[in-house]
Kinemage of the C-alpha trace (Angstrom):
@kinemage 1
@onewidth
@group {chain A} dominant
@subgroup {mainchain}
@vectorlist {calphas} color= white
{ca met a 1} P 20.799 19.431 10.151
{ca ala a 2} L 24.279 21.537 9.507
{ca his a 3} L 25.518 24.475 11.700
{ca ile a 4} L 27.216 27.350 10.064
{ca ala a 5} L 29.226 28.907 12.745
{ca val a 6} L 28.444 33.165 13.181
{ca ile a 7} L 29.821 36.110 14.906
{ca ala a 8} L 27.776 37.935 16.802
{ca pro a 9} L 26.947 41.829 16.676
{ca arg a 10} L 28.745 42.029 20.255
{ca gln a 11} L 31.244 39.608 19.586
{ca ala a 12} L 32.036 41.768 15.551
{ca thr a 13} L 35.278 43.967 15.029
{ca gly a 14} L 36.991 45.865 12.363
{ca glu a 15} L 35.100 45.541 9.258
{ca leu a 16} L 32.594 43.354 10.163
{ca ala a 17} L 31.717 45.644 13.087
{ca gln a 18} L 31.731 48.338 10.737
{ca ala a 19} L 29.416 46.152 8.643
{ca tyr a 20} L 26.880 45.662 11.243
{ca gln a 21} L 26.780 49.102 12.172
{ca glu a 22} L 25.873 49.788 8.058
{ca leu a 23} L 22.845 47.462 8.861
{ca gly a 24} L 21.801 49.024 12.248
{ca arg a 25} L 21.914 51.976 10.045
{ca val a 26} L 19.588 50.601 7.635
{ca val a 27} L 17.195 48.318 9.576
{ca gly a 28} L 17.410 50.057 13.138
{ca arg a 29} L 19.426 48.873 15.957
{ca gly a 30} L 19.367 45.176 17.326
{ca leu a 31} L 18.185 43.589 14.221
{ca ala a 32} L 20.534 41.866 12.806
{ca ala a 33} L 18.857 38.874 11.918
{ca arg a 34} L 20.331 35.105 11.585
{ca ile a 35} L 20.051 34.941 7.894
{ca val a 36} L 21.988 38.456 8.094
{ca gln a 37} L 24.696 36.908 10.580
{ca leu a 38} L 25.352 34.046 8.119
{ca phe a 39} L 27.427 36.980 5.961
{ca ser a 40} L 29.453 37.263 9.039
{ca leu a 41} L 32.634 35.388 8.271
{ca arg a 42} L 32.406 37.657 4.662
{ca pro a 43} L 32.026 41.057 6.017
{ca ala a 44} L 32.318 42.425 2.400
{ca ser a 45} L 29.403 39.938 1.092
{ca met a 46} L 27.657 41.075 3.979
{ca arg a 47} L 28.314 44.992 3.091
{ca arg a 48} L 27.063 44.380 -0.914
{ca met a 49} L 23.803 42.654 0.650
{ca ile a 50} L 22.883 45.032 2.888
{ca his a 51} L 23.296 47.315 0.108
{ca thr a 52} L 21.353 45.591 -2.461
{ca trp a 53} L 18.837 45.158 0.420
{ca glu a 54} L 18.410 48.772 1.050
{ca leu a 55} L 18.260 49.444 -2.588
{ca val a 56} L 15.754 46.947 -3.202
{ca met a 57} L 13.672 47.509 -0.045
{ca trp a 58} L 14.008 51.297 0.932
{ca gly a 59} L 14.648 53.458 -2.483
{ca gly a 60} L 12.243 54.176 -5.019
{ca gly a 61} L 8.911 55.558 -4.971
{ca glu a 62} L 6.617 51.952 -4.318
{ca pro a 63} L 5.382 51.872 -1.019
{ca arg a 64} L 7.766 49.174 1.583
{ca ala a 65} L 3.950 47.195 2.366
{ca thr a 66} L 3.928 46.865 -1.810
{ca arg a 67} L 8.122 45.889 -2.085
{ca glu a 68} L 7.453 43.578 0.976
{ca leu a 69} L 4.494 41.793 -0.282
{ca val a 70} L 7.015 41.314 -3.570
{ca ala a 71} L 9.663 39.690 -1.754
{ca ala a 72} L 7.411 37.286 0.644
{ca met a 73} L 5.946 36.223 -2.750
{ca val a 74} L 9.029 35.976 -4.873
{ca ser a 75} L 10.119 33.577 -1.995
{ca arg a 76} L 7.448 31.693 -2.180
{ca leu a 77} L 7.752 30.992 -5.661
{ca asn a 78} L 11.394 30.103 -4.997
{ca glu a 79} L 10.436 27.743 -2.080
{ca cys a 80} L 12.755 29.978 0.336
{ca his a 81} L 11.392 30.108 3.628
{ca tyr a 82} L 13.071 33.282 4.508
């Protein structure tokens, strides 16, 4: 099984620490899922992912539960375990 080194939020500095702070603002403190931490070696990519996630999951008029259901179904159709 492959292993990808990540930088945890507590160890982050500079641009990465700012990206984790942005994530905390979007999803709540202490919720840096491992899948998000995979972006820790590329903070700019992490920030783009967080921004996209914010637009898709928290913007618009549809209830969040509906958006979560659509996201889960798309992941299932794409055979994505996340």
